[in-house]
C-alpha positions in Angstrom: 0.0 0.1 0.0 1.5 3.5 -1.0 2.3 6.0 1.7 -0.3 8.6 2.1 1.1 12.1 2.6 -0.8 15.4 3.3 1.1 18.6 2.1 -0.3 22.1 2.7 0.6 24.8 0.4 0.8 22.1 -2.3 -0.1 24.3 -5.1 3.1 26.1 -5.5 6.8 26.5 -4.3 8.3 23.8 -1.9 4.8 22.1 -1.4 4.4 21.5 -5.1 8.0 20.5 -5.6 7.4 17.9 -2.8 4.1 16.7 -4.1 5.7 16.1 -7.6 8.6 14.2 -6.1 6.3 12.0 -4.0 3.7 11.3 -6.6 6.7 10.4 -8.9 7.7 7.5 -6.7 4.3 6.3 -6.5 2.9 7.8 -3.3 -0.5 9.2 -2.6 -0.7 12.8 -2.0 -3.3 14.9 -0.6 -2.9 18.7 -1.3 -4.3 21.4 0.9 -4.3 25.0 -0.6 -6.6 27.9 -1.4 -6.8 26.6 -5.1 -5.7 23.7 -7.3 -5.6 21.2 -4.5 -7.4 18.2 -3.5 -8.7 19.8 -0.3 -9.4 23.7 -0.7 -9.3 25.4 2.5 -8.2 28.5 4.1 -5.9 27.9 7.1 -6.1 31.5 8.3 -9.1 30.8 10.2 -10.3 28.2 12.8 -13.3 27.3 10.4 -10.9 26.8 7.3 -8.5 24.6 9.4 -11.6 22.5 10.6 -12.7 22.3 6.9 -9.1 21.3 6.0 -9.1 18.6 8.6 -12.5 17.3 7.3 -11.2 17.4 3.7 -8.3 15.2 4.7 -10.3 12.7 6.7 -12.8 12.4 3.8 -10.1 11.7 1.3 -7.5 9.8 3.5 -9.8 7.8 5.7 -8.6 6.9 9.1 -4.7 7.0 8.3 -2.1 9.5 7.3 1.4 8.4 7.0 2.9 11.8 6.8 2.2 15.4 7.0 4.2 18.4 5.7 3.2 21.9 6.3 4.4 24.3 3.6 1.5 26.7 3.7 2.8 30.2 4.7 2.9 33.9 3.9 5.8 36.2 3.8 4.3 39.5 3.3 4.5 41.3 6.6 1.2 41.5 8.3 -0.8 39.8 11.1 -1.9 37.0 8.6 1.5 35.5 9.4 0.4 34.7 13.0 -2.7 33.2 11.8 -1.2 30.9 8.8 2.5 30.5 9.6 1.9 29.5 13.3 -1.7 28.6 14.0 -2.6 27.3 10.5 0.5 24.9 11.0 0.1 23.9 14.6 -3.7 23.6 14.3 -3.4 21.2 11.6 -0.6 19.0 12.9 -2.4 18.7 16.3 -5.7 17.9 14.8 -4.5 15.1 12.5 -2.3 13.5 15.1 -4.8 10.7 15.6 -4.6 9.7 11.9 -0.9 9.7 12.1 -0.7 7.5 15.0 -2.7 4.9 13.1 0.3 4.9 10.7 2.9 2.1 10.9 5.5 4.7 10.1 4.2 8.1 10.9 6.2 11.4 10.0 5.7 15.1 10.3 7.9 17.9 8.9 7.0 21.7 9.3 8.6 24.6 7.5 10.5 26.9 9.4 13.0 29.5 8.2 16.7 30.6 8.9 15.0 33.9 9.9 13.7 32.2 13.0 17.4 32.5 14.3 17.4 36.2 13.9 15.9 39.1 15.8 12.1 38.8 16.2 9.3 40.1 18.4 9.2 38.3 21.6 5.6 39.2 22.2 4.4 37.7 19.0 6.4 34.4 19.7 5.2 34.1 23.1 1.6 34.7 22.3 2.0 31.8 19.6 3.6 29.6 22.1 0.9 30.4 24.7 -1.9 29.3 22.0 -3.3 32.9 22.2 -3.9 33.5 18.7 -5.8 37.0 19.1 -3.0 38.3 21.3 -0.5 37.4 18.6 -2.6 38.9 15.9 -3.1 42.2 18.0 0.7 42.4 18.5 1.4 41.7 14.9 -1.1 44.7 13.9 0.7 47.0 16.4 3.8 46.4 14.8 2.6 46.9 11.2 0.9 50.1 12.2 4.1 51.4 13.8 6.2 50.5 10.8 7.9 47.4 12.4 6.3 44.5 10.6 9.6 42.6 9.8 10.0 41.2 13.0 6.5 39.2 12.7 7.7 36.5 10.3 10.8 35.5 12.2 8.8 35.5 15.3 6.3 33.0 13.7 9.0 30.7 12.6 11.1 30.7 15.7 7.7 29.8 17.5 7.0 27.0 15.0 10.5 25.6 15.6 10.2 25.7 19.6 6.8 24.2 19.5 7.9 21.4 17.2 10.8 20.7 19.6 8.8 20.5 22.6 6.1 18.4 21.1 8.2 16.0 19.4 9.0 14.0 22.6 5.7 14.9 24.4 3.1 12.3 25.1 1.4 11.0 21.8 4.4 11.9 19.6 7.7 10.0 19.8 6.1 7.4 22.1 3.4 6.8 19.3 6.2 6.5 16.8 5.7 10.0 15.2 8.9 11.8 14.1 8.2 15.5 14.0 11.0 17.8 12.6 11.3 21.3 11.2 13.0 22.2 7.9 14.5 25.7 7.9 15.2 26.9 4.3 17.4 29.9 3.6 16.4 32.0 0.4 14.3 29.7 -1.9 13.6 30.7 -5.6 9.7 30.7 -5.4 6.8 32.9 -6.3 6.9 34.3 -2.7 10.4 35.8 -3.3 10.4 36.9 -6.8 9.6 40.6 -5.8 12.8 40.4 -3.6 15.1 39.4 -6.6 13.6 42.1 -8.8 14.5 44.8 -6.4 18.5 45.4 -6.3 18.4 47.1 -2.8 16.2 44.2 -1.2 18.6 41.7 -3.0 21.6 43.2 -1.4 19.9 43.4 2.0 18.9 39.7 1.5 22.3 38.5 0.6 23.8 40.3 3.8 21.3 38.9 6.2 21.2 35.2 4.6 24.6 34.5 3.1 24.6 31.3 1.3 28.1 30.2 0.3 27.1 26.7 -0.8 25.6 26.8 -4.1 23.6 30.0 -3.6 19.8 30.4 -3.5 18.0 27.2 -3.3 15.5 25.8 -5.8 12.4 24.4 -4.2 13.3 21.0 -5.4 16.3 21.1 -3.0 14.3 21.7 0.1 11.7 19.2 -1.0 14.3 16.5 -1.3 15.2 16.9 2.5 11.4 17.0 3.4 10.9 13.8 1.4 13.5 12.0 3.5 12.4 13.2 6.8 8.8 12.1 6.0 9.7 8.5 4.7 10.0 5.3 6.5 13.7 5.5 6.2 13.8 8.1 8.8 13.6 6.1 12.1 15.4 8.2 14.6 15.6 11.7 13.4 13.0 13.9 15.5 12.9 17.2 17.3 15.5 18.7 14.8 15.7 22.0 13.0 17.4 21.0 9.7 18.7 24.0 7.8 18.6 23.9 4.2 20.3 27.1 3.6 23.7 26.9 1.8 25.5 27.6 5.1 23.5 30.7 6.2 22.9 29.7 9.7 26.5 28.6 10.4 27.7 32.0 8.6 25.5 34.1 10.8 25.7 32.4 14.1 28.7 31.3 16.2 30.1 28.0 14.6 30.4 26.6 18.1 26.6 26.3 18.4 25.4 22.9 18.0 
């Protein structure tokens, strides 16, 4: 029986690249996105998340072998809190029973190299506290005051911390569920097109996220790492943040961190 993988953000970018790879090796994929997916749902609202879970249950039945959460937004706004964090955590948590029914359950969530950089602690903490409205309110304050760029790294830092805590909590590792984070550097997707077209932004981006190994990453490069982490071959990797960043993390943080 082929493995059954749910991928959010499957219509474009990393999610689409991963869906193509898994389908190419004969696996079943249930995509979740705003359009062009098996399950069409908006992960920015509790109602949309519930609809996504219902759609997955309808198509996948009582078993999901793997879940990869690629859905996210990069445009600075309170929507980052709703989708990047709560859309991710809400779906992973809701699908835990279907994952536990698999003989080899795996989860990978998308973080970011930006999660290691300066971020707004109030947004991050509101996410970790499960207080969506407090996080959205703080993100709106940052947007209104001209400081929206600390929202995205806060949501990604919170996702990584949540995943690391959750990976060894009851119902996860003890149920055989491997839960990891993949943190890309700069990826060549529709989400980053505008950055590459602006010489000033590109210079700033290169300074903030230097990628000495092979430069900017195509989405397929990130997808290959995700594909391993959610495969049956991954039997013992859990609670890890895997940087697919061409060396950016080690270039921007002390090399003695490990």
